[in-house]
DRENDO-1510 file (C-alpha; in Angstrom, 1 decimal, always signed):
<recs>
REC; n; res; u; v; w
REC; 1; MET; +59.3; +47.0; +100.6 .
REC; 2; THR; +56.5; +47.7; +103.1 .
REC; 3; GLU; +55.2; +45.3; +105.8 .
REC; 4; ALA; +52.1; +45.1; +103.7 .
REC; 5; ASP; +54.1; +43.9; +100.6 .
REC; 6; LEU; +55.8; +41.3; +102.8 .
REC; 7; LEU; +52.5; +40.2; +104.2 .
REC; 8; ALA; +51.3; +39.6; +100.7 .
REC; 9; ARG; +54.4; +37.6; +99.8 .
REC; 10; HIS; +53.9; +35.6; +103.1 .
REC; 11; ARG; +50.4; +34.6; +102.2 .
REC; 12; ALA; +51.5; +33.5; +98.8 .
REC; 13; VAL; +54.2; +31.0; +99.9 .
REC; 14; MET; +53.6; +30.3; +103.5 .
REC; 15; PRO; +51.0; +27.8; +105.0 .
REC; 16; THR; +47.6; +29.3; +105.9 .
REC; 17; TRP; +47.8; +27.6; +109.2 .
REC; 18; MET; +50.9; +29.7; +110.3 .
REC; 19; GLY; +48.8; +32.4; +112.1 .
REC; 20; LEU; +50.1; +36.0; +112.5 .
REC; 21; LEU; +49.1; +38.3; +115.3 .
REC; 22; TYR; +47.4; +41.7; +114.6 .
REC; 23; GLU; +45.2; +43.0; +111.9 .
REC; 24; GLU; +48.3; +44.5; +110.3 .
REC; 25; PRO; +51.2; +42.0; +111.2 .
REC; 26; ILE; +54.6; +43.5; +112.0 .
REC; 27; GLU; +58.2; +42.4; +111.1 .
REC; 28; ILE; +60.6; +42.7; +113.9 .
REC; 29; VAL; +63.9; +43.9; +112.6 .
REC; 30; GLN; +66.0; +45.0; +115.6 .
REC; 31; GLY; +66.1; +44.5; +119.3 .
REC; 32; ARG; +67.9; +45.6; +122.5 .
REC; 33; ASP; +67.2; +44.8; +126.1 .
REC; 34; ARG; +63.4; +44.4; +126.4 .
REC; 35; ARG; +62.6; +46.5; +123.3 .
REC; 36; VAL; +62.1; +45.7; +119.6 .
REC; 37; ILE; +61.8; +47.7; +116.4 .
REC; 38; ASP; +59.5; +46.8; +113.5 .
REC; 39; GLY; +60.0; +47.5; +109.9 .
REC; 40; SER; +58.3; +50.9; +110.0 .
REC; 41; GLY; +60.7; +52.0; +112.7 .
REC; 42; LYS; +58.2; +51.9; +115.7 .
REC; 43; THR; +59.6; +50.6; +119.0 .
REC; 44; TYR; +57.8; +48.3; +121.3 .
REC; 45; LEU; +58.3; +47.0; +124.9 .
REC; 46; ASP; +58.2; +43.2; +124.4 .
REC; 47; PHE; +56.0; +41.4; +126.9 .
REC; 48; PHE; +56.0; +38.1; +125.0 .
REC; 49; ALA; +59.7; +37.6; +124.3 .
REC; 50; GLY; +59.2; +35.4; +121.0 .
REC; 51; VAL; +56.8; +33.0; +122.9 .
REC; 52; LEU; +59.0; +33.0; +126.1 .
REC; 53; THR; +62.2; +32.2; +124.0 .
REC; 54; ASN; +64.1; +35.4; +124.2 .
REC; 55; ALA; +64.1; +34.9; +128.0 .
REC; 56; MET; +67.2; +37.2; +128.5 .
REC; 57; GLY; +66.0; +39.9; +126.2 .
REC; 58; TYR; +67.9; +41.2; +123.1 .
REC; 59; ASP; +71.5; +41.9; +122.3 .
REC; 60; VAL; +72.9; +40.5; +125.4 .
REC; 61; ALA; +76.6; +40.9; +125.1 .
REC; 62; GLU; +77.7; +37.9; +127.3 .
REC; 63; ILE; +75.5; +35.6; +125.1 .
REC; 64; SER; +76.5; +37.2; +121.8 .
REC; 65; ASP; +80.3; +37.1; +122.7 .
REC; 66; ALA; +79.9; +33.3; +123.6 .
REC; 67; VAL; +78.3; +32.6; +120.2 .
REC; 68; ARG; +80.9; +34.8; +118.3 .
REC; 69; LYS; +83.8; +32.9; +120.1 .
REC; 70; GLN; +82.4; +29.6; +118.8 .
REC; 71; LEU; +81.9; +31.0; +115.3 .
REC; 72; ASP; +85.5; +32.2; +115.3 .
REC; 73; THR; +86.8; +28.6; +115.5 .
REC; 74; GLY; +85.1; +27.9; +112.2 .
REC; 75; ILE; +83.1; +24.9; +113.6 .
REC; 76; LEU; +79.4; +25.5; +113.6 .
REC; 77; HIS; +78.6; +21.8; +113.3 .
REC; 78; THR; +80.2; +18.3; +113.8 .
REC; 79; SER; +77.2; +16.1; +114.9 .
REC; 80; THR; +76.9; +13.7; +117.8 .
REC; 81; LEU; +79.0; +11.2; +116.2 .
REC; 82; TYR; +81.9; +13.2; +117.5 .
REC; 83; LEU; +82.7; +14.4; +121.1 .
REC; 84; ILE; +81.5; +17.9; +121.8 .
REC; 85; ARG; +83.1; +19.2; +124.9 .
REC; 86; SER; +80.4; +22.1; +125.4 .
REC; 87; GLN; +77.7; +19.6; +125.0 .
REC; 88; VAL; +79.0; +17.3; +127.7 .
REC; 89; GLU; +79.7; +20.2; +130.0 .
REC; 90; LEU; +76.2; +21.6; +129.6 .
REC; 91; ALA; +74.6; +18.2; +130.0 .
REC; 92; GLU; +76.5; +17.8; +133.3 .
REC; 93; ARG; +75.0; +21.1; +134.6 .
REC; 94; ILE; +71.5; +20.4; +133.4 .
REC; 95; ALA; +71.6; +16.8; +134.9 .
REC; 96; LYS; +72.7; +18.3; +138.3 .
REC; 97; LEU; +70.1; +21.1; +138.2 .
REC; 98; SER; +67.3; +18.6; +137.4 .
REC; 99; GLY; +67.4; +16.8; +140.7 .
REC; 100; ILE; +66.7; +13.6; +138.9 .
REC; 101; PRO; +68.8; +10.7; +140.2 .
REC; 102; ASP; +71.6; +9.4; +137.8 .
REC; 103; ALA; +70.3; +11.8; +135.2 .
REC; 104; LYS; +71.3; +11.8; +131.5 .
REC; 105; VAL; +70.6; +14.5; +128.8 .
REC; 106; PHE; +69.8; +14.2; +125.1 .
REC; 107; PHE; +69.8; +17.5; +123.1 .
REC; 108; THR; +67.3; +18.3; +120.4 .
REC; 109; ASN; +66.4; +21.3; +118.4 .
REC; 110; SER; +63.0; +22.3; +119.8 .
REC; 111; GLY; +60.4; +21.6; +122.5 .
REC; 112; SER; +58.3; +19.5; +120.1 .
REC; 113; GLU; +61.3; +17.4; +119.3 .
REC; 114; ALA; +62.1; +17.1; +123.0 .
REC; 115; ASN; +58.6; +15.9; +123.9 .
REC; 116; ASP; +58.5; +13.6; +120.9 .
REC; 117; THR; +61.8; +12.0; +122.2 .
REC; 118; ALA; +60.3; +11.7; +125.7 .
REC; 119; LEU; +57.3; +10.0; +124.4 .
REC; 120; MET; +59.5; +7.5; +122.4 .
REC; 121; LEU; +61.7; +6.8; +125.5 .
REC; 122; ALA; +58.7; +6.2; +127.8 .
REC; 123; THR; +56.8; +4.0; +125.3 .
REC; 124; GLN; +59.9; +1.9; +124.7 .
REC; 125; TYR; +60.7; +1.6; +128.3 .
REC; 126; ARG; +57.2; +0.5; +129.2 .
REC; 127; ARG; +56.6; -1.4; +126.0 .
REC; 128; SER; +53.4; +0.3; +125.9 .
REC; 129; ASN; +51.7; +3.0; +123.4 .
REC; 130; GLN; +49.3; +4.3; +126.1 .
REC; 131; VAL; +49.8; +7.9; +127.3 .
REC; 132; LEU; +48.0; +10.2; +129.7 .
REC; 133; ALA; +47.9; +13.9; +129.1 .
REC; 134; LEU; +45.9; +16.8; +130.6 .
REC; 135; ARG; +42.9; +18.6; +129.0 .
REC; 136; ASN; +43.9; +22.0; +127.6 .
REC; 137; SER; +47.5; +20.9; +127.2 .
REC; 138; TYR; +49.9; +21.7; +124.3 .
REC; 139; HIS; +53.1; +19.7; +123.7 .
REC; 140; GLY; +54.1; +20.6; +120.3 .
REC; 141; ARG; +53.4; +20.3; +116.4 .
REC; 142; SER; +55.1; +16.9; +115.6 .
REC; 143; PHE; +52.9; +13.9; +114.8 .
REC; 144; ALA; +53.2; +12.4; +118.3 .
REC; 145; THR; +53.0; +15.7; +120.3 .
REC; 146; VAL; +49.9; +16.9; +118.4 .
REC; 147; ALA; +48.4; +13.5; +119.4 .
REC; 148; ILE; +48.8; +14.4; +123.1 .
REC; 149; THR; +47.7; +18.1; +122.9 .
REC; 150; GLY; +44.5; +18.4; +124.7 .
REC; 151; ASN; +43.3; +21.6; +122.8 .
REC; 152; ARG; +41.3; +21.2; +119.6 .
REC; 153; GLY; +42.5; +24.4; +118.1 .
REC; 154; TRP; +46.1; +23.0; +118.0 .
REC; 155; SER; +45.2; +19.3; +117.1 .
REC; 156; ALA; +45.7; +19.2; +113.4 .
REC; 157; SER; +45.0; +15.4; +113.1 .
REC; 158; ALA; +43.2; +12.7; +114.7 .
REC; 159; LEU; +45.7; +10.2; +113.6 .
REC; 160; SER; +48.3; +9.2; +116.3 .
REC; 161; PRO; +51.2; +6.8; +117.1 .
REC; 162; VAL; +50.0; +6.6; +120.6 .
REC; 163; LYS; +46.7; +5.9; +122.4 .
REC; 164; VAL; +46.0; +9.0; +124.7 .
REC; 165; ASN; +43.5; +9.6; +127.5 .
REC; 166; TYR; +43.1; +13.0; +129.0 .
REC; 167; VAL; +42.6; +13.9; +132.7 .
REC; 168; HIS; +41.5; +16.8; +134.6 .
REC; 169; GLY; +43.7; +19.3; +136.5 .
REC; 170; GLY; +45.5; +21.9; +134.5 .
REC; 171; TYR; +42.7; +24.4; +133.6 .
REC; 172; ARG; +40.8; +25.3; +136.8 .
REC; 173; TYR; +38.8; +28.4; +135.6 .
REC; 174; ARG; +36.4; +26.4; +133.6 .
REC; 175; SER; +36.8; +23.0; +135.4 .
REC; 176; PRO; +33.7; +21.2; +136.9 .
REC; 177; PHE; +35.8; +21.2; +140.0 .
REC; 178; ARG; +36.6; +25.0; +140.0 .
REC; 179; ASP; +34.6; +25.9; +143.2 .
REC; 180; LEU; +36.3; +23.4; +145.3 .
REC; 181; SER; +39.0; +24.3; +147.8 .
REC; 182; ASP; +42.6; +23.5; +146.8 .
REC; 183; ALA; +42.8; +20.3; +148.8 .
REC; 184; ALA; +39.3; +19.1; +147.3 .
REC; 185; TYR; +40.3; +20.0; +143.9 .
REC; 186; ILE; +43.4; +18.0; +144.1 .
REC; 187; ASP; +41.4; +15.0; +145.5 .
REC; 188; ALA; +38.9; +15.3; +142.8 .
REC; 189; CYS; +41.4; +15.3; +140.0 .
REC; 190; VAL; +43.3; +12.4; +141.5 .
REC; 191; ALA; +40.1; +10.5; +141.7 .
REC; 192; ASP; +39.6; +11.3; +138.0 .
REC; 193; LEU; +43.1; +9.9; +137.2 .
REC; 194; VAL; +42.4; +6.6; +138.9 .
REC; 195; ASP; +39.1; +6.3; +137.3 .
REC; 196; VAL; +40.7; +6.9; +133.8 .
REC; 197; LEU; +43.4; +4.4; +134.5 .
REC; 198; GLU; +40.9; +1.8; +135.7 .
REC; 199; THR; +38.2; +2.3; +132.9 .
REC; 200; ALA; +39.9; +3.7; +129.8 .
REC; 201; THR; +43.3; +1.9; +129.7 .
REC; 202; ALA; +44.7; -1.5; +129.7 .
REC; 203; GLY; +46.5; -0.6; +132.9 .
REC; 204; ASP; +50.2; -0.8; +131.4 .
REC; 205; VAL; +50.2; +3.0; +130.7 .
REC; 206; ALA; +53.6; +4.3; +129.4 .
REC; 207; CYS; +53.6; +7.8; +131.0 .
REC; 208; MET; +51.6; +10.8; +131.9 .
REC; 209; ILE; +53.0; +14.2; +130.6 .
REC; 210; ALA; +52.1; +17.4; +132.0 .
REC; 211; GLU; +53.1; +21.2; +131.9 .
REC; 212; PRO; +53.3; +22.7; +135.4 .
REC; 213; VAL; +51.8; +25.7; +133.9 .
REC; 214; GLN; +49.9; +25.3; +130.6 .
REC; 215; GLY; +51.4; +27.7; +128.2 .
REC; 216; VAL; +49.4; +27.9; +124.9 .
REC; 217; GLY; +46.4; +27.0; +127.3 .
REC; 218; GLY; +46.6; +30.5; +128.6 .
REC; 219; PHE; +49.1; +30.1; +131.5 .
REC; 220; SER; +46.6; +28.1; +133.5 .
REC; 221; LEU; +47.8; +26.1; +136.4 .
REC; 222; PRO; +46.5; +23.8; +139.2 .
REC; 223; PRO; +47.0; +24.1; +143.0 .
REC; 224; ASP; +50.5; +23.4; +144.2 .
REC; 225; GLY; +50.9; +19.8; +145.1 .
REC; 226; LEU; +48.6; +18.4; +142.4 .
REC; 227; PHE; +51.3; +16.5; +140.5 .
REC; 228; LYS; +52.9; +15.1; +143.7 .
REC; 229; ALA; +49.5; +13.5; +144.5 .
REC; 230; MET; +49.1; +12.3; +141.0 .
REC; 231; LYS; +52.7; +10.9; +140.9 .
REC; 232; GLU; +51.8; +8.7; +143.9 .
REC; 233; VAL; +49.0; +7.1; +142.0 .
REC; 234; LEU; +51.3; +6.9; +138.8 .
REC; 235; ASP; +54.0; +5.1; +140.9 .
REC; 236; SER; +51.5; +2.5; +142.2 .
REC; 237; TYR; +50.9; +1.6; +138.5 .
REC; 238; GLY; +54.4; +1.8; +137.4 .
REC; 239; VAL; +53.6; +4.7; +135.1 .
REC; 240; LEU; +56.3; +7.4; +134.2 .
REC; 241; PHE; +55.8; +11.0; +134.8 .
REC; 242; ILE; +57.2; +13.5; +132.3 .
REC; 243; SER; +57.2; +17.3; +133.3 .
REC; 244; ASP; +56.9; +19.4; +130.1 .
REC; 245; GLU; +59.3; +22.4; +131.2 .
REC; 246; VAL; +59.6; +23.9; +127.7 .
REC; 247; GLN; +58.0; +27.2; +128.9 .
REC; 248; THR; +58.3; +26.8; +132.7 .
REC; 249; GLY; +62.0; +26.1; +133.0 .
REC; 250; TRP; +65.2; +28.1; +134.0 .
REC; 251; GLY; +63.5; +30.1; +136.8 .
REC; 252; ARG; +60.7; +31.8; +134.9 .
REC; 253; THR; +58.0; +30.9; +137.4 .
REC; 254; GLY; +60.0; +32.8; +140.1 .
REC; 255; GLU; +59.6; +30.5; +143.0 .
REC; 256; HIS; +61.4; +27.4; +141.6 .
REC; 257; PHE; +64.0; +26.8; +139.0 .
REC; 258; TRP; +61.6; +24.2; +137.3 .
REC; 259; GLY; +57.9; +24.6; +137.2 .
REC; 260; ILE; +57.4; +21.3; +138.8 .
REC; 261; GLY; +59.2; +22.4; +141.8 .
REC; 262; ALA; +56.0; +23.9; +143.1 .
REC; 263; HIS; +54.7; +20.3; +143.5 .
REC; 264; ASP; +57.5; +19.0; +145.6 .
REC; 265; VAL; +57.9; +16.0; +143.4 .
REC; 266; THR; +60.8; +14.8; +141.1 .
REC; 267; PRO; +59.6; +13.5; +137.7 .
REC; 268; ASP; +61.1; +10.6; +135.9 .
REC; 269; ALA; +61.9; +13.0; +133.0 .
REC; 270; MET; +61.7; +16.6; +132.0 .
REC; 271; THR; +61.7; +18.3; +128.7 .
REC; 272; PHE; +63.2; +21.8; +127.8 .
REC; 273; ALA; +63.6; +24.3; +125.2 .
REC; 274; LYS; +62.9; +27.9; +124.4 .
REC; 275; GLY; +64.5; +30.2; +127.0 .
REC; 276; LEU; +67.6; +28.2; +127.3 .
REC; 277; GLY; +68.7; +29.3; +123.8 .
REC; 278; ASN; +67.6; +32.8; +124.1 .
REC; 279; GLY; +66.7; +32.6; +120.4 .
REC; 280; LEU; +69.1; +29.7; +119.4 .
REC; 281; ALA; +67.6; +26.5; +118.5 .
REC; 282; VAL; +68.0; +24.2; +121.4 .
REC; 283; GLY; +65.9; +21.6; +123.4 .
REC; 284; GLY; +66.3; +18.4; +125.1 .
REC; 285; VAL; +65.3; +15.7; +127.6 .
REC; 286; VAL; +66.8; +15.0; +131.1 .
REC; 287; ALA; +65.8; +11.8; +132.5 .
REC; 288; ARG; +66.7; +8.9; +134.6 .
REC; 289; GLY; +69.7; +7.2; +133.1 .
REC; 290; ASP; +68.0; +3.9; +132.8 .
REC; 291; LEU; +65.1; +5.5; +130.9 .
REC; 292; VAL; +67.5; +7.4; +128.5 .
REC; 293; ASP; +69.4; +4.2; +128.0 .
REC; 294; CYS; +66.4; +2.0; +127.1 .
REC; 295; PHE; +66.9; +2.2; +123.3 .
REC; 296; THR; +68.3; -0.9; +121.8 .
REC; 297; ALA; +68.8; +0.6; +118.3 .
REC; 298; ASN; +71.2; +3.3; +117.3 .
REC; 299; SER; +70.2; +6.9; +117.2 .
REC; 300; PHE; +71.8; +10.3; +117.0 .
REC; 301; SER; +71.0; +13.9; +116.3 .
REC; 302; THR; +72.5; +15.9; +113.4 .
REC; 303; PHE; +71.9; +19.3; +114.9 .
REC; 304; GLY; +70.9; +18.7; +118.4 .
REC; 305; GLY; +73.5; +19.8; +120.8 .
REC; 306; ASN; +75.6; +21.6; +118.1 .
REC; 307; PRO; +78.5; +23.7; +119.2 .
REC; 308; VAL; +77.0; +27.1; +118.6 .
REC; 309; SER; +73.7; +26.4; +120.4 .
REC; 310; MET; +75.7; +24.9; +123.3 .
REC; 311; ALA; +77.8; +28.0; +123.6 .
REC; 312; GLY; +74.9; +30.3; +123.7 .
REC; 313; ALA; +72.9; +28.0; +126.1 .
REC; 314; THR; +75.9; +27.9; +128.5 .
REC; 315; ALA; +76.1; +31.7; +128.5 .
REC; 316; VAL; +72.4; +31.8; +129.2 .
REC; 317; LEU; +72.6; +29.5; +132.2 .
REC; 318; ASP; +75.6; +31.7; +133.5 .
REC; 319; TYR; +73.5; +34.8; +133.0 .
REC; 320; ILE; +70.5; +33.5; +134.9 .
REC; 321; ALA; +72.7; +32.6; +137.8 .
REC; 322; ASP; +74.9; +35.7; +137.8 .
REC; 323; HIS; +72.0; +38.1; +137.7 .
REC; 324; ASP; +69.6; +36.1; +139.9 .
REC; 325; LEU; +66.9; +36.3; +137.3 .
REC; 326; GLN; +64.8; +33.7; +139.1 .
REC; 327; ALA; +64.4; +36.3; +141.9 .
REC; 328; ASN; +63.7; +39.0; +139.4 .
REC; 329; ALA; +60.9; +36.9; +137.7 .
REC; 330; ALA; +59.3; +36.4; +141.2 .
REC; 331; ALA; +59.5; +40.2; +142.0 .
REC; 332; ARG; +58.4; +41.4; +138.6 .
REC; 333; GLY; +55.7; +38.9; +138.3 .
REC; 334; GLU; +54.1; +39.9; +141.7 .
REC; 335; GLN; +54.3; +43.5; +140.5 .
REC; 336; LEU; +52.4; +42.7; +137.3 .
REC; 337; LEU; +49.9; +40.3; +139.0 .
REC; 338; SER; +49.0; +42.6; +141.6 .
REC; 339; GLY; +48.6; +45.5; +139.4 .
REC; 340; LEU; +46.4; +43.7; +136.8 .
REC; 341; ARG; +44.2; +42.4; +139.6 .
REC; 342; ALA; +43.8; +45.9; +141.0 .
REC; 343; ALA; +42.7; +47.1; +137.7 .
REC; 344; ASP; +39.3; +45.3; +138.1 .
REC; 345; SER; +38.2; +45.5; +134.5 .
REC; 346; PRO; +34.9; +44.0; +133.7 .
REC; 347; LEU; +36.5; +42.2; +130.7 .
REC; 348; VAL; +38.7; +40.3; +133.0 .
REC; 349; GLY; +37.4; +36.8; +134.4 .
REC; 350; GLU; +40.7; +35.9; +136.0 .
REC; 351; VAL; +44.3; +37.0; +136.4 .
REC; 352; ARG; +46.5; +34.0; +137.1 .
REC; 353; GLY; +50.1; +32.8; +136.9 .
REC; 354; LYS; +53.5; +32.5; +138.5 .
REC; 355; GLY; +56.5; +34.7; +138.0 .
REC; 356; LEU; +56.7; +36.0; +134.5 .
REC; 357; MET; +54.0; +33.7; +133.2 .
REC; 358; ILE; +50.7; +35.6; +133.4 .
REC; 359; GLY; +47.4; +34.9; +132.0 .
REC; 360; VAL; +44.5; +37.3; +131.8 .
REC; 361; GLU; +41.3; +35.4; +130.8 .
REC; 362; LEU; +38.8; +37.8; +129.1 .
REC; 363; VAL; +35.1; +37.3; +129.4 .
REC; 364; GLU; +32.0; +39.0; +128.2 .
REC; 365; PRO; +31.0; +41.4; +131.1 .
REC; 366; GLY; +28.7; +40.1; +133.7 .
REC; 367; GLY; +29.6; +36.4; +133.2 .
REC; 368; THR; +32.3; +33.9; +132.3 .
REC; 369; GLU; +31.5; +33.5; +128.5 .
REC; 370; PRO; +34.9; +33.6; +126.8 .
REC; 371; SER; +35.5; +36.9; +124.8 .
REC; 372; VAL; +37.7; +36.4; +121.9 .
REC; 373; ARG; +36.7; +39.7; +120.5 .
REC; 374; ALA; +37.9; +41.4; +123.7 .
REC; 375; ALA; +41.3; +39.6; +123.4 .
REC; 376; GLY; +41.7; +40.6; +119.7 .
REC; 377; ARG; +40.8; +44.3; +120.6 .
REC; 378; VAL; +43.1; +44.4; +123.5 .
REC; 379; LEU; +46.0; +43.2; +121.4 .
REC; 380; GLU; +45.4; +45.9; +119.0 .
REC; 381; GLU; +45.2; +48.5; +121.7 .
REC; 382; THR; +48.4; +47.4; +123.4 .
REC; 383; LYS; +50.3; +47.2; +119.9 .
REC; 384; ARG; +49.0; +50.8; +119.3 .
REC; 385; ARG; +50.5; +52.0; +122.6 .
REC; 386; GLY; +53.9; +50.2; +122.0 .
REC; 387; LEU; +53.5; +47.0; +123.9 .
REC; 388; LEU; +53.7; +43.3; +122.5 .
REC; 389; VAL; +51.7; +40.6; +124.3 .
REC; 390; GLY; +50.6; +37.2; +123.2 .
REC; 391; LYS; +47.2; +35.5; +123.0 .
REC; 392; GLY; +46.1; +31.9; +123.7 .
REC; 393; GLY; +43.9; +29.8; +125.9 .
REC; 394; LEU; +41.4; +27.1; +125.0 .
REC; 395; HIS; +39.0; +29.6; +123.5 .
REC; 396; GLY; +41.6; +32.2; +122.2 .
REC; 397; ASN; +40.5; +34.7; +124.8 .
REC; 398; VAL; +43.5; +34.8; +127.2 .
REC; 399; LEU; +46.2; +37.5; +127.1 .
REC; 400; ARG; +49.6; +35.9; +127.5 .
REC; 401; ILE; +52.2; +38.1; +129.4 .
REC; 402; ALA; +55.7; +36.7; +129.6 .
REC; 403; PRO; +58.4; +39.4; +129.3 .
REC; 404; PRO; +62.2; +38.6; +129.2 .
REC; 405; MET; +63.3; +37.6; +132.7 .
REC; 406; THR; +65.6; +40.6; +132.7 .
REC; 407; LEU; +62.6; +43.0; +132.9 .
REC; 408; THR; +63.1; +46.1; +135.2 .
REC; 409; ALA; +60.6; +47.4; +137.7 .
REC; 410; GLU; +60.3; +50.6; +135.6 .
REC; 411; GLU; +59.5; +48.5; +132.5 .
REC; 412; ALA; +57.1; +46.4; +134.3 .
REC; 413; GLN; +55.2; +49.5; +135.5 .
REC; 414; GLU; +55.3; +50.9; +132.0 .
REC; 415; GLY; +53.8; +47.7; +130.5 .
REC; 416; LEU; +51.3; +47.5; +133.4 .
REC; 417; ASP; +50.1; +51.0; +132.7 .
REC; 418; ILE; +49.6; +50.2; +129.0 .
REC; 419; LEU; +47.7; +47.0; +129.7 .
REC; 420; VAL; +45.3; +48.8; +132.0 .
REC; 421; ASP; +44.7; +51.5; +129.5 .
REC; 422; SER; +44.2; +49.0; +126.7 .
REC; 423; LEU; +41.6; +47.1; +128.9 .
REC; 424; ALA; +39.8; +50.2; +129.4 .
REC; 425; ALA; +39.9; +51.3; +125.7 .
REC; 426; ALA; +38.8; +47.9; +124.6 .
REC; 427; GLN; +35.8; +47.9; +127.1 .
REC; 428; ALA; +34.8; +51.3; +125.7 .
REC; 429; ALA; +35.1; +50.1; +122.1 .
REC; 430; LEU; +33.1; +46.9; +122.7 .
REC; 431; SER; +30.4; +48.4; +124.7 .
</recs>
């Protein structure tokens, strides 16, 4: 069966809102290290890692061996109604790594579910359904997380279990404050936060949730220190602060283990998922113990924290530490960022990011108008040359570059060369 046949079957039985990349979508059937092979046998260098999920790459022996060892016990599942040793041990490690005092952990199956849980905790703790989020944000596809997603392209419904207000700060390139200095930008965003609290809320807001680097929003990020300044305001109102680390956690930003570390502030809660499982379904919330324990009803998770996912996630944490992947993310990220900025393409409005989270905002030459056509063309050009990258941003015009954290210097240069060539080819085709 060809990929074209599979595409026809996909369209017949899968939702129309499940988007596929490329004019001719591909099926990935095999992977090793940082490379994958499609159904036709073509090999690609992967610079998107299954939307940052395959953070260690493919066919990593240490992780596969840990999963096989658990499978050999015959126990794939027991549920949280029973003690799960690997769940307790991983929770202890994550609680310590979080830096949150007296932290407790609840495991879920995804980032959406983790954020949904964090919202439920915060609204219960504060006895309020009011939530603050950032413009251009993305927090998941569940009913509650769609409601706090500040990007119309991913907001499937206006219905909501919470009352949300959006504040400025995460997406600087098209912000009305874009031309301000870092300090003045922070001051303007904090002033906006205060204004929203005073005019658009009843004051007793449950929480603010924010991504340190906006993922689906095109790897956009504010100046370091914004969230520290915002949390000082939130604390004065008693509002909880949740850092969405689904894409920024585990050292991917290079300079810190958690993305929020760049802001020198400890949140009340953090959510995580994606890279921790390296393809296994795992997510969770780590938060202050009194916040986690605020539920007065019973609850549990059927699959969250299952023994197989816990074995794989523990091996991932070990692998990150043993191979100093946070430092590698910083080095390879600087290599890619400097190379892309030096390319000086007329299609590029901005190259931004931290570590191995890099956004390339594409514009119509000579201005700042978002160029969706350029993003689509570059994706096709990179695919043709054997490189997979992602696409996102508020307008769908941002290349998202997020290779596995195990990327080598040689692979970074290979991918960079393809990106530069693809930008030039796209410019020639569109002009």
